[in-house]
N, C-alpha and C positions, 0 to 999 in steps of 0.2 A: 518080421513077424510079429515077435514080441512086442515092438512098440505098438504095431498097430492093434494087437489085442487088448492092450492095456487102453489104449485110445478109445475102443469100442466099448470097453467096460465102464469106462468112466461117462462116455456119453450116454449108456443105458441107464445109469444111475441118475442123471439129470432130471428132476422132476418136472413136470408140467408147470407152465406158469399159473399161479394161483390168483383167484378174484381178489379183488381189493377189499379189505375189511370195512365194516360199516364205520362211518367217521366216529371218534370216540366222544365227541359233543351229544351227537345223536344218539348213541348209546345210554349216555349219562340221563338225556333227556327222557328216553324211554325208562330208565328206571326211576326216576323222579315221578312221572306220571304213574306209574305202578305203584309207588309209596301213596300217592295221593288218593288214587282210585279207590272207592269204596267196595268194588267187585272183587278186587284181589284179596286173599286171605292173609291174616297175620304173618303166617310162614313166608308167603309170598314177598310180602312187603319187607320182612326182616331179610330175605334173601337178596332183594334188589337192593336195600342199603348197603347191606355188606358188599356186593358187587361194585357198587358204586364207590364206597370208600375203597376197595381195594385198586380201583383204578385211579382214582384221586392221589392216593399216596404211591402208587408205582411210578405216575407220571409227573409227579411233585406238582401238582395243579393248585398252586396257592390261590391265586385270585379266583378260580370255579369253588373252591372249597369255602371261601369268605361268602360266595356269592349264593350258594346253595345253603349255608348254613342260615343266612339273612332271610331267605325264601321259605324256609322250612321252618324256623325257629328253633333251630338246633344251637345248643351251645358249642362254642369255638374251642378247639384243643390248641392252646397257645404254643406249647412247644413244638407240635406238629406243624403249626402254621410258620414259624420261624426256620424250622428245619426246612420247608419246601421253600421258602422264600431265598435261604442262602441257596439252595440249588438252582433255583430260577435266576438269581444275579449271575451265578458263575457260568451258567449256559449263554445268557443275554451277553455277558463281557466275551465270552470265547467267539460268539457269533459276531459281535461288533468289530472284534479283533480281525476276523476273517474278512470283513467289508473293508477296513481300513487298509488291510495288505492288498486287496483286490483293486482298490482306487491307485494304490502308489505301482504296483508291479504287473497287473493284468488288465484285461480289455474289458470292453462294455458288457459282454456277455457273463463273466464271471461276477463282475459288480452286481448285475441284475439277479443273478442267482443268489447272491449273498443276502440281497435286499429281500427277495422272495422267503429265504430259510429265515430271516429275522420276524418276518410276518408272521410265517408258518408257526413259529416257536410260540408266539403270542396266543395264536389260536390254539395250539396244542395245549397250553397250560390254561385255558378259558378265561384269557384276558380280553373280553370282547371290544373294550374300547381301544386300547392300544393295537389290537390285530386289525381292526377296521381302520386306523390311522395309517397303519403300516402299508396295509393293502391298497389305500388309495393313494399314497406315495408312488406304489410301483405300477398302478394303473397308469398314472401321471407321467410316468417315465416313457422311455423308448423301448416299450416291450413289445412283442409280436403279437398279433391277433389271436394266434393260439393260446398263447401264455397268459393273455388277458382273459380270455373265456376262462380258463382253467382257475383263474385268481376268482373271477366272478361265481364260479361254481362254489367254490370254498366260502365266498361270503354268503351266498344264499344257504348253505348249510349252517352257517353260523346263525343266521336269522331263524332258520327253522329251528335250531336248538334252544334259542332263547325265546321262541314265540314272539318274534318282531315280524310280523305281517307286512309292514310298511316297507322293512329293509328288503324283505323276500321280493315283493312286488317290484320294487326300484329295479333290483339286480336281474330278476327274470326279463324284465324289458330290457335291460342292458346287454344282457346274454344274447337276446334274440336280434338285437342290432349287430352286434359282433359278430355273431354267426352267419348273418347274411352279406357281411363285408368280407368274411374269408373262412368261416368255420369248416373243418372237414368232416366226413360223414360220420365218425364216431361221437364228436362233439355236438353234432346235429340231434343225433340218438340221444345222448345224456341229457341235452336241453328239453327234450319231450318229456322225459321223465320228472325232472325238475318242475317244469311248467305245469304237467299233470297234478303234481302233488300240491303245488300252491293252488290250482284251481279246486282242488278237493277243501282246502282250507277256507277259500272263499265261497263254497257250495255251487260251483259251476260243474256240475257233474256231467253234462252234455260233451263240453269240450274237453273235460278230463278223461272221459271215456274213449273220445277219439284217438287221444294222444297215448294212451295207455294201450290200446290195441295195436296201435302202429309199432308200439316198442315190444311186444310179445316175443317177436321173433329176433329182436337185435339187442335186448336188454343187456347192459354191462355197467349201469349204474348202482353197483353194490354198495357204494360208499354212503347211499340214501338207505336202502334196505335189501332184502333177500329177493331173488328171483320168485321164489314163491308167495311172498307178500305181494309183490307187485301183481301177480295173476291174480291174487284173491280180491285186490283193489280193482282190478278190470272187470272182474265179474259183478262186484258190487255198483259200480257206477253205471256199467252196462246194462244191468237189469232194469234201470228205471230210466234209460236214455235212448235207447235203440229200440225201432219197432220191431214186429216180431220175427220177420224176414230178415232183418240185418242182425239180430241177436242170433239166431240160428246160424247165419253164415259165418259171422265174425267171431262168435263165442262158442256156441254149442257144438259146432262141428270143427273147431279150431283143434289141430292134431296137440299143439304146444298146451295149450290150456286144458285139455282134456289129460293129457298125461300128467299134469301138475293137481288136478283135481281129483283125481284118484286118491290121493292122499289126504284131501280134505272131504270126508263125507258130508259135512253140512252143505258146504258150498257147492258140491255135485249134486245133491238131493234138491237145492234151491234151484240150480239151473234146470235139472231135468224134470221136475214138478211143474215148473211154468210152461216149459216147452212141450210137455204131455198134458197139460191141462189138468193135471191132480192136483186141483186146489186145496183139497184137505190136508195133504202132505205139503204142500207149500206153507199153509198156514201154522203147520205144526214145527216147521224148520225154522221159521221166522224168529222163534225164542232165542235158541243156541245162537243163531246169526247175531241177532241184536246184541246178545251178551258178549260175543265176541268184538263186535263194533265198538261197545262201550269200552273194552279195555285196549282200544287202540286211540292213541291221543289224537290222530288226524282225523278220525271218523265220530268220535265219541260225541262231540256236539253236534253232528247231524244224523244220530241214530234216530230219533223220534220222527223227524222230518223224512227221513229215507222208508222208515217203516210206513209212514203214511203214504208217500209216492209209489212203493211197490204193492200196497194193497190197490190202489186205485189203478194201476196196470192191471192187476189180476182180475178185479171187477170189470173193466173195460174190456179185456179179452174175451170175458165169460159172456158178456152181454151183445157183444159184436155178432154172436151167432144166432141171436134170438130176435124177433119182433116183440114178443111178450113171453113172461116167464113168472110161475108163482113164487112169491117171496119164500115159501117153505121148501121149494125145490132148490132154490139158489142157496138158501141156508144149509140145507143137507149138504151139497155140493162142498160147501167151503168149511163145513164141520164148526159151524157157529150156531147160535141160538137166533130164532127169528126175530127177537126183541132186540140184539144187537145189531143184525144185519138192517133192520128198518132204521134205525138211529144212524148208522154208519152211512148208509146209501142216502139217506135225507140230507145229512152234513154235506156230502160230495156234491149231491145235485145243487143244493142252494149255494154252493160254492162255484158252480159252473165247471165242475172238474168231470161229472157223467153226463152224458146225453141220454137222460132217460127220466120216466116220472113213475111215482108210485101211487097205484089206486088202493087207497087205505080201506076202501069198503072190501073189496074183492081180494085185496092181499095179493096184487099183481103188479108186475114191473114192466112197464111198457117202453120199449126203446124208441127215442127220437134221434135217430142218426142223422146227420146234416148231410144233404145231398151236395156232392162236389161240384158237379156240373153246374148246378142251379147256382150255387154260391160263385162259381166262378162266372157265370152269366151275369149275375147280379153286380159284381165287382166291376165287369166289363163296362156296363152300360152306366153305372154311376161315374166311372172315370171318362167315359164318352161325355156323357152330360156336362161334366165339369170342363173337359176339353173345348166343347162346342160354346159354353158359356163365356170362355176366355176368349177363344176367337172373335166372337161377336163384339165383346168389349174392346178388343185391339182394332176390329174393323172400325167401330164407331170413332175413337181416337184418331185413327188415320185419316177419316173423311171430316 
């Protein structure tokens, strides 16, 4: 009974499995962006630099330290470089000895594990070139599909950390091929997050939104970023990509998203104001939302474009309810000046983004909604004429 009691106490003290921490290289990339972004305060930049240096010194990241000093124009601390290089050399020798031992005394599995450990070590210290070379050797070896996918995910994170979009694109495609050949359920879900993040970088928010939404209930990719961050990305990409019905079903009424955005007042207000047609509130919350986007290294370069797209979504949603509406009434609804709205709508109408026209004399906006049935009918007639023409030409050739 005593032994049983001790056993139960030990089991009770075992903690639950914790989530994987963010990849160190991505953490450092976030700090680097914070130091370079003008929206961060001097205190925040100093804190980011301190955190960056703490990580570099703790992990003896000599290659990364030299890289970041070169990029940021910082003077190198030569004694620190030599100290970290000595630690790196010692670790490399230890891992190399383990590999030689595995080749002599152990099987293929142990050899593969030793090779992966060497590649991971170079990734850990931020040596991009050597890490990629070693991971390439691992992928070319007799590694199982699951392990290959895991290696490709590491390479994608390296590409994200060093802003190598070409490397990310190549390996996202490689991961998709490997997953189709034999990826398990968990790796398929991880791939959705990696691909969605890549699609954000190349400004394909429609596909990114679909992948993010699919990942909300199954997210485990904490090596990239937190669940809260992923939910925020889901909201931002979905707002300009989904139609109103889909947005309400997949985002506005999603219990997982609602639970998280309760802690994000701006994101919650963004969702609810568009859903409830409170356009004045929507335009007010766009300011803090854009500041958040500009502080995010994945979304910063798309902030201006996203702001334009969300305004078009709001204008289209408002005008869909009217055949005509005065410019003054619409300006009041959106909480903007008549002059601003006149110029804004004229620009979007000229670009073909809004189906309406402005009566400048009477200051009235007249909607010009395309008739879906007539459009389909015209398309069928055009295709039918083209088909008949091709049949006539074929009959002439045959005769």
